[in-house]
C-alpha positions in Angstrom: 187.5 165.8 91.6 185.1 164.9 89.3 186.5 161.7 86.7 187.8 164.2 83.4 190.4 165.3 86.1 191.0 162.5 88.2 192.5 160.9 83.9 193.8 164.2 84.1 196.0 163.4 87.6 196.5 160.0 86.3 194.6 158.9 89.1 191.5 156.8 89.6 189.2 155.4 92.7 189.3 151.0 93.3 186.9 148.9 95.2 189.1 147.4 98.4 186.1 145.5 100.0 182.5 144.7 99.7 180.6 144.2 102.2 176.6 142.9 101.6 173.9 140.9 103.6 171.0 138.9 101.8 168.2 138.7 103.4 165.4 138.3 101.7 164.9 136.9 98.4 163.9 138.3 95.4 162.0 135.7 92.4 162.5 136.0 87.9 159.8 139.6 87.2 160.6 141.3 90.8 161.7 144.9 90.1 164.9 145.2 92.1 165.7 148.9 93.4 169.0 149.7 94.4 169.8 152.6 96.7 173.4 154.1 97.6 175.3 157.4 99.2 178.3 158.1 100.3 178.5 158.0 104.0 182.3 158.4 104.3 184.7 160.0 102.4 188.0 161.4 103.4 191.2 162.5 100.9 191.5 159.1 99.6 189.3 156.8 101.2 184.9 156.9 100.9 182.2 154.5 101.4 179.1 153.7 100.1 176.3 152.8 101.2 173.9 150.7 99.2 170.2 149.1 99.6 168.1 146.9 97.4 164.9 146.8 97.3 161.6 145.0 95.9 160.1 148.1 93.9 156.3 146.4 94.8 156.4 147.0 98.1 160.2 148.7 99.1 161.1 144.7 101.0 164.5 145.3 102.0 166.0 142.2 100.1 169.6 143.1 101.0 172.2 146.0 102.7 176.0 146.3 101.7 178.7 148.7 101.8 181.5 149.3 99.1 185.1 150.5 100.2 186.4 152.9 98.6 190.7 154.1 97.4 192.2 156.0 95.3 
């Protein structure tokens, strides 16, 4: 469903938990890229995973996930 349909139904998604692992530091001036994808989708829950990279060398700085509940 799209956001408008959730609003019509009086529903929405709530972040239930976050996890992040820091692997490398970023420094002032670094451009950061956050890649995200849905890794699990069920009727009332979802898990989204993230990769946080430094743009210039694509070095993985952190990885994370969020668990969502509707």
